[in-house]
C-alpha positions in Angstrom: 214.5 -212.3 154.0 213.9 -215.7 155.5 216.1 -218.7 154.4 214.5 -221.9 153.2 215.9 -224.8 155.4 216.1 -228.5 153.9 213.3 -230.6 154.4 213.1 -232.1 158.0 214.7 -235.6 158.5 212.6 -238.4 158.1 210.1 -236.8 155.9 209.0 -238.6 152.6 210.4 -235.9 150.5 213.6 -235.7 151.9 216.7 -236.2 149.5 219.8 -237.8 150.8 222.9 -235.6 151.1 225.8 -237.8 149.5 227.9 -235.4 147.4 231.1 -234.1 148.7 233.3 -231.2 146.9 234.9 -233.6 144.3 231.5 -235.1 143.4 229.9 -231.6 143.1 233.0 -230.3 140.9 232.8 -233.5 138.8 229.0 -232.9 138.3 229.9 -229.3 137.3 232.5 -230.3 134.8 230.3 -233.0 133.2 227.7 -230.2 132.5 230.2 -227.6 131.2 233.0 -229.6 129.6 230.3 -231.1 127.4 229.2 -230.8 123.9 229.3 -227.2 123.8 233.1 -227.1 123.3 232.5 -229.5 120.3 229.6 -227.4 118.6 229.7 -223.8 119.9 233.2 -222.6 118.5 232.3 -222.6 114.7 229.1 -220.5 115.1 230.9 -218.2 117.5 233.8 -217.7 115.0 231.0 -216.9 112.2 229.6 -214.2 114.6 233.0 -212.6 116.0 235.6 -213.6 113.2 238.9 -212.9 114.9 237.3 -211.6 118.0 236.4 -215.0 119.0 238.8 -214.9 122.0 237.2 -211.9 123.2 233.8 -213.4 123.1 235.2 -216.3 125.1 236.5 -213.9 127.7 233.3 -212.0 127.9 231.3 -215.1 128.3 233.6 -216.5 131.0 233.4 -213.0 132.9 229.5 -213.0 132.8 229.7 -216.9 133.8 232.1 -215.9 136.8 229.7 -213.3 138.0 226.7 -215.7 137.7 228.7 -218.4 139.5 229.7 -216.3 142.5 226.2 -215.0 142.8 224.9 -218.8 142.5 227.4 -219.9 145.1 226.5 -217.3 147.7 222.7 -218.0 147.4 223.0 -221.9 147.1 224.9 -221.8 150.5 222.2 -219.7 152.2 219.4 -222.0 150.6 220.8 -225.5 150.3 217.5 -227.1 148.7 216.8 -228.2 145.3 215.6 -225.6 142.8 218.4 -223.2 142.2 217.4 -219.5 141.2 213.8 -220.8 141.3 214.2 -221.0 145.1 216.5 -217.8 145.2 214.1 -215.7 143.3 211.0 -216.7 145.3 212.8 -215.9 148.7 214.5 -212.7 147.7 212.4 -211.0 145.0 209.0 -212.6 145.2 207.0 -215.5 144.0 206.6 -214.3 140.4 210.4 -214.1 139.9 211.2 -217.3 141.4 208.5 -218.8 139.4 209.8 -217.2 136.0 213.4 -218.1 136.7 212.0 -221.8 137.3 210.0 -221.8 134.0 213.1 -220.4 132.0 215.4 -223.0 133.5 213.0 -226.1 132.9 211.9 -225.0 129.3 215.5 -223.7 128.3 217.3 -226.7 129.7 214.7 -229.2 128.3 215.8 -227.7 124.9 219.4 -228.2 125.8 218.9 -231.9 126.8 217.2 -232.3 123.4 220.4 -230.8 121.8 222.9 -232.9 123.7 220.9 -236.0 122.9 221.0 -235.1 119.2 224.7 -234.5 119.4 225.2 -238.0 120.6 223.2 -239.3 117.7 224.9 -237.2 115.2 228.5 -238.4 116.2 227.7 -242.0 116.7 225.3 -242.9 114.0 224.5 -239.7 111.8 222.0 -241.7 109.6 219.9 -242.6 112.8 220.5 -239.5 115.1 216.9 -239.1 116.4 216.7 -242.7 117.2 220.1 -242.8 119.1 219.2 -239.6 120.8 216.1 -241.0 122.3 217.8 -244.0 123.2 220.3 -242.0 125.2 217.6 -240.2 126.9 216.1 -243.5 128.1 219.5 -244.9 129.2 220.6 -241.8 131.3 217.1 -241.2 132.8 217.4 -245.0 134.1 220.8 -244.2 135.6 219.6 -241.0 137.4 216.4 -243.1 138.6 218.7 -245.5 140.7 220.4 -242.5 142.5 222.6 -239.4 142.4 225.8 -241.1 143.5 225.8 -243.2 140.6 225.3 -240.5 138.4 228.3 -238.7 139.8 230.5 -241.9 139.3 229.4 -242.2 135.7 230.3 -238.4 135.0 233.7 -238.8 136.6 234.4 -241.3 133.9 232.9 -239.2 131.2 234.9 -236.1 132.3 238.1 -238.1 132.2 237.7 -239.4 128.8 236.6 -236.0 127.6 239.6 -234.3 129.0 241.8 -236.8 127.6 240.4 -236.3 124.1 240.8 -232.5 124.3 244.3 -232.9 125.6 245.0 -234.9 122.5 243.7 -232.2 120.3 245.8 -229.6 122.0 249.0 -231.6 121.9 248.4 -232.4 118.2 247.8 -228.8 117.2 250.7 -227.4 119.3 253.3 -229.9 117.6 252.1 -229.6 114.1 253.7 -227.8 111.6 250.7 -225.6 110.6 250.8 -223.5 113.6 250.7 -219.8 112.8 250.4 -217.2 115.6 249.2 -214.5 113.4 246.0 -216.4 113.3 245.3 -215.1 116.8 245.5 -211.3 115.7 242.5 -209.5 116.0 241.6 -208.1 112.6 239.5 -204.8 111.6 236.5 -206.9 110.7 235.6 -207.4 114.4 232.5 -205.6 115.7 231.0 -205.1 119.0 227.6 -206.8 118.1 229.6 -210.0 116.8 231.6 -210.3 119.9 228.6 -209.9 122.0 226.8 -212.7 119.9 229.7 -214.9 119.9 229.8 -214.5 123.8 226.0 -215.4 124.0 226.5 -218.5 122.0 229.7 -219.5 123.9 227.8 -219.0 127.3 225.8 -222.1 126.4 229.1 -224.0 127.0 229.8 -222.4 130.3 226.2 -222.9 131.9 226.6 -226.1 133.6 227.7 -224.9 136.9 224.1 -224.5 137.9 223.8 -228.1 138.3 225.8 -227.8 141.5 223.4 -225.3 142.9 220.1 -227.3 141.7 221.6 -230.2 143.7 222.1 -228.2 146.9 219.7 -230.5 148.7 221.9 -233.6 148.0 225.2 -231.9 148.9 226.9 -232.7 152.1 227.8 -229.4 154.2 226.4 -227.1 151.2 227.5 -223.8 153.0 231.0 -225.0 152.7 230.8 -227.3 149.5 228.8 -225.2 147.0 230.9 -222.0 147.2 234.1 -224.3 146.7 232.7 -226.5 144.3 231.3 -223.9 141.8 234.3 -221.7 141.3 236.6 -224.7 141.0 234.5 -226.2 138.1 234.2 -223.0 136.5 238.1 -222.2 136.5 239.0 -225.8 135.2 236.6 -225.2 132.4 237.7 -221.7 131.5 241.5 -222.9 131.3 240.3 -226.0 129.2 238.1 -223.8 126.8 241.0 -221.2 126.4 243.5 -223.9 125.5 241.3 -225.6 123.0 240.0 -222.3 121.4 243.8 -221.1 121.0 244.9 -224.4 119.5 242.1 -224.6 117.0 242.7 -221.0 115.9 246.2 -221.7 115.5 245.9 -224.6 113.1 242.7 -223.3 111.3 242.2 -219.5 111.7 239.0 -217.8 112.4 237.7 -218.3 108.8 238.6 -221.9 108.8 236.9 -222.4 112.2 233.8 -220.5 111.0 233.4 -222.9 108.0 234.0 -226.0 110.1 231.0 -228.3 110.4 232.5 -230.4 113.3 235.5 -228.0 114.6 237.7 -230.2 116.8 237.4 -233.1 114.1 238.5 -230.4 111.5 241.3 -229.1 113.7 242.8 -232.7 114.1 242.9 -232.9 110.5 244.3 -229.6 109.8 247.0 -230.5 112.4 248.0 -233.7 110.5 246.5 -235.9 113.0 243.8 -237.9 111.1 244.2 -240.9 113.5 242.7 -238.7 116.2 239.4 -238.2 114.3 237.7 -241.4 115.4 238.7 -240.5 119.1 237.4 -237.1 118.8 234.1 -238.3 117.4 233.9 -240.8 120.5 234.9 -238.0 122.9 232.1 -235.7 121.4 229.6 -238.4 122.0 230.6 -239.0 125.5 230.7 -235.2 126.3 227.3 -234.9 125.2 226.2 -237.8 127.3 227.9 -236.1 130.4 226.1 -233.0 129.8 222.9 -234.7 129.1 223.2 -236.7 132.2 223.8 -233.6 134.5 221.1 -231.6 132.5 218.5 -234.3 133.4 219.5 -234.2 137.1 219.2 -230.2 137.2 216.0 -229.9 135.4 214.4 -232.7 137.3 215.3 -231.1 140.7 214.0 -227.7 139.5 210.7 -229.5 138.7 210.8 -231.2 142.1 211.0 -227.7 143.8 208.4 -226.0 141.6 206.1 -229.1 142.4 206.7 -228.6 146.1 205.2 -225.2 145.7 202.4 -226.3 143.8 203.5 -224.1 140.7 203.6 -227.6 139.0 201.4 -230.6 139.9 202.3 -231.6 143.3 202.4 -235.4 142.4 206.0 -234.7 141.0 207.3 -233.8 144.3 207.4 -237.3 145.2 210.7 -238.8 146.3 211.5 -242.6 145.8 211.5 -244.2 149.2 214.7 -246.5 148.3 216.7 -244.4 145.9 215.9 -241.2 147.2 215.5 -239.3 144.0 212.6 -237.3 142.6 211.4 -240.4 140.4 208.3 -238.9 139.0 210.0 -235.7 138.1 212.8 -237.6 136.4 210.5 -239.8 134.4 208.5 -236.8 133.2 211.7 -234.8 132.2 213.1 -237.9 130.5 209.8 -238.4 128.5 209.6 -234.9 127.4 213.4 -234.8 126.4 212.8 -237.8 124.3 209.8 -236.4 122.4 212.0 -233.3 121.9 215.0 -235.1 120.7 213.0 -237.1 118.3 211.4 -234.0 116.6 213.7 -230.9 117.0 216.7 -229.6 115.2 219.9 -229.1 117.4 220.8 -225.5 116.1 217.5 -224.0 117.2 217.6 -225.8 120.7 221.0 -224.4 121.4 220.0 -220.6 120.7 216.7 -221.0 122.6 218.5 -222.7 125.6 220.9 -220.1 125.8 218.3 -217.2 126.0 216.3 -219.1 128.8 219.5 -219.9 130.8 220.5 -216.2 130.6 217.0 -215.2 131.9 217.3 -217.7 134.6 220.9 -216.3 135.6 219.5 -212.7 135.5 217.0 -213.5 138.2 219.9 -215.4 140.4 222.0 -212.2 140.0 219.1 -209.8 141.1 218.5 -212.0 144.1 222.1 -212.1 145.0 222.1 -208.3 144.9 219.5 -208.3 147.7 221.8 -210.1 150.1 223.1 -208.6 153.3 226.9 -208.7 154.3 225.8 -211.0 157.0 224.2 -213.4 154.5 227.4 -213.7 152.4 226.7 -211.0 149.9 229.4 -210.7 147.2 230.8 -207.2 146.1 227.8 -205.4 144.7 229.8 -205.1 141.3 229.5 -208.7 140.7 225.6 -209.3 140.8 225.2 -205.9 138.8 227.7 -207.0 136.2 226.2 -210.4 136.0 222.6 -209.2 135.5 223.6 -206.5 133.0 225.6 -209.3 131.1 222.7 -211.7 131.1 220.5 -209.1 129.5 223.0 -207.9 127.0 224.2 -211.4 125.8 220.6 -212.7 125.9 219.3 -210.0 123.5 222.6 -210.2 121.3 221.7 -213.8 120.4 220.3 -214.7 116.9 216.9 -213.0 116.5 215.1 -216.2 116.2 216.3 -217.3 119.5 215.5 -213.9 121.1 211.8 -213.9 119.7 211.1 -217.4 120.4 212.6 -217.2 124.0 210.6 -214.0 124.8 207.4 -215.5 123.5 208.2 -218.6 125.9 208.7 -216.4 129.0 205.4 -214.5 128.2 203.7 -217.8 128.1 205.0 -218.7 131.4 203.8 -215.4 132.8 200.6 -215.7 131.5 200.2 -219.3 133.0 201.3 -217.8 136.3 198.6 -215.0 136.1 195.9 -217.4 135.4 196.8 -219.8 138.0 196.9 -216.8 140.5 193.5 -215.5 139.3 192.0 -219.2 139.8 193.5 -219.4 143.4 191.9 -216.1 144.2 188.4 -217.2 142.9 188.5 -220.4 144.8 
């Protein structure tokens, strides 16, 4: 298989390579340590009960396989687009297109969910208005350059980690800690653990941002394979600490009934003074995720527009800021409309299905690598592919039906375009 080199220097569609390992890790953390940890624990506990930590471990295992496959591919193909590029090069044009379609549609829904999370925490009575304003503000930040986005993400990640650390300390030092709440009961089912893992995967999926920014990373063959596992490892440690501490003070039943899990955990730990800080942290986390998501979606739109799977006008790169400005404006507009009209719960399930489909293509692509191309151990892409399919179809039935229908629509659009191309 032939590799895809970055655009030649000096071409008008060239993106500027500015990001080193710390910047790439920060962008990955901003996407992963986001609103997912503030929202996904409760529905996962409802699905798995006392098997929540098993679901978290399973989600992390699948995420590790996906991250390893993505890192090897991103080092070989250091251009914008992620699995859209990998699928196109390794499996054929259709599979690359389908991965790009799943990513753009699924992550647009995720953008809307993150924006609504900001609104819900900051101003519940005007959640949709705040969501739209957040999208507009972050689109403007992205428009002025990816380096500024990285600096803002660094500040957000620092704030969120401080908030999560405060919750962990409050839980561990409270008098309501009960280690028996971590015991796995007889109510745990395989189906419940799988569904919890699928829901929790939503909170891990941000490492794709590093791969989709491959054309803006310095020395991508070295930077990307280092940044992705570092970001994923930090996220797993943080999530495990938070999940264990929340279970210690609330138990699986209390967590399942929680509307705002970390806020309720702070109250259960007797740290009511932390509640306002947790609310601010949740909003900041959602902003960090939204910032990184808009970056990733716009770069995939750029890659698809370059190949004429989307209107080629979206492939333009701003001559001063060196960003795909038209793609970013379109993505921002679509997300703003979705944030003004949709519901956060449905958006999360639909997004998880689309992202798992995206990574299924990435793992299948990694399986085709040769040893000379940096192929991972075969068990990794095989496990990642199987895990994506199993977790995807273990999600709540409405998410599975809607996600499958959207993928079929995408396949139909591709087929119509191909027939039109042959006739012309």
